[in-house]
C-alpha angles and dihedrals in degrees: 000000000000122000124218112251114237119211118245109252103164125065119189123202141066105349098214103066119118124240095255091058091047091048093052092047091050098037092107090055098066091151088069097057110101131181091249093051097045094045092060100035104062128078104350097032090218090317096303099102088203092158098040118115127210113260109259094214109102092215090059107059094157097047124117122207109219132172112262089217107021092185090067118067090206093056122132115245122228133192112243091217110035100018093234108165126217128182120243092249092062092044091049091049091053090051092047093050092046092051093047093047091051094047094045102037110029121017094064092047133086122270096259090057092049091051092051091045092052093047099041106033116011095055089061096065111009131061120240088246097050115122092241093050090049091050091052091049090051090051091051091048091053093048100044106089128186093262093063124105118283092249091059092047089053090051089051091052091047092051092049091052093046093051094047094047 
């Protein structure tokens, strides 16, 4: 007796990983990829752009670098505005550096440092929707308590709204 195969609809794990990372983690499980899953995972990642990087071209401040084929870890990345192409090694290096900077420079610090770090450094090379930016905002939200200065409380409110949008 054969049983009907049901598509995988639930994914358990850290919620702020981009589609490329999920694709590489699940690449050995090709039997689990379904048309419904792959049609929502690539490019926009259901509209979140968690894995998108800020375009590195100065003349393209609104551009997002996205993998051309997010289901392949070796995919080229292309800007959705200016069509600049970047190889996966450079894109991976940017992600690696961003992750390391956040772990080393911000997560262990107090909320005011995280706010300054987001406003002064992160905005220069990561998008507001990038998984690392979102993680920093979540860390700031956790650390900003009701006894903090009004400016920090306003930043907390702003981060909450941005994440929920």
